[in-house]
N, C-alpha and C positions, 0 to 999 in steps of 0.2 A: 864636589866634582861629580859631573854627570858622564856616564859611559853608556853608549847605546849598544844594545845587543840585537843582532839580526840573524836570521837564518834564511836559507833559500826557500823559495815558494813551495816546493814539493814537501820539504820537511815541515814547514808550518802547517800546510794542509793536512798532512798525516797526523800531526799532534792534535790539531783541532778536531779531526774526524774521530780520533780515539777518545778525546775528552768529551765530545758530544755524545758518543755512544755510552760512555760510562755514566753520563748524567741523564741518559734517556731523552736527550733533546732531539726533537724531530725537525726543527727548523734549521737545516744545515745549508740550505742553498747559498746564502750570502756568506755565512761563516767560513765555509771551505772553498768558496769560489776563487779560482786562481787569479782572475782579473782583479777582484777585490783585494786579495792579498798583495798582489803586485802594486796596486795603488797605495796600500798601507805602507809597504816597504819604501816606495818612492817618497812618500810624505815623510817617513822617518829619516831618510837620507837627507832630504831638504832641511829639516829641522836641525839635524846634526851639523850640517854644513853652515847653516845660518849662525849657530852659536859656537862653532868650532869645537864641538864635542867629539871625542874619539868614538869610533864605530868599530865594533868587533863582530865579525861573522862567526857565529858559534855552530854553524851547520855540522862541521866535522870535528869540533873541539870537545874535549872532556871538560867537566866542571873545574877540575884542577888546573888545566891549561888556561881556561878562561880567567880563573881567579889569579893565577900567576901573572897573566898579562895585565890585569887591572891593577894589581899591586905594583908592577913595574911602571905603569903609566902614572900612578899616584906618587910613587917615589920620584919619578922624573919631574912631575909638576912641583913637588916640594923643593927639589934641588933648583929648579928654574926660578921659583919665587925667592929662594935664598940669594941667588945670584943677582936678581933684580934689586932686592933690599940692600945688598952690599954695594951695588953700583950707585944707589941713590945717596949714599953717605958721603 
C-alpha cells in the first residue's frame, strides 16, 4: 500500500530552509523556491491520482494523527479486499 504525504508550500520551504542551514548547503535557490515546490506538489498529486493512492496533507497533523489515519486506511483496504474475495466465491 502506498500513501502519499504532502504539506503546504510554506511548510515545505521552511523545512527545507532549516535542513539546508543545518547541512551548510549554500545552493538554496531551487531547493526552497516556492514555484519549484508547487510544481513538485502538483506532480505528486497527479501521480497519486493516476494510481489511486491515498493522499494525506500533514501540514497541521501530528505524527500520531498521521499514523492513525494510515492505519485506518490500511484496515479499510484489508476489509475491502476480504469483501472482494468473499464475493468471488
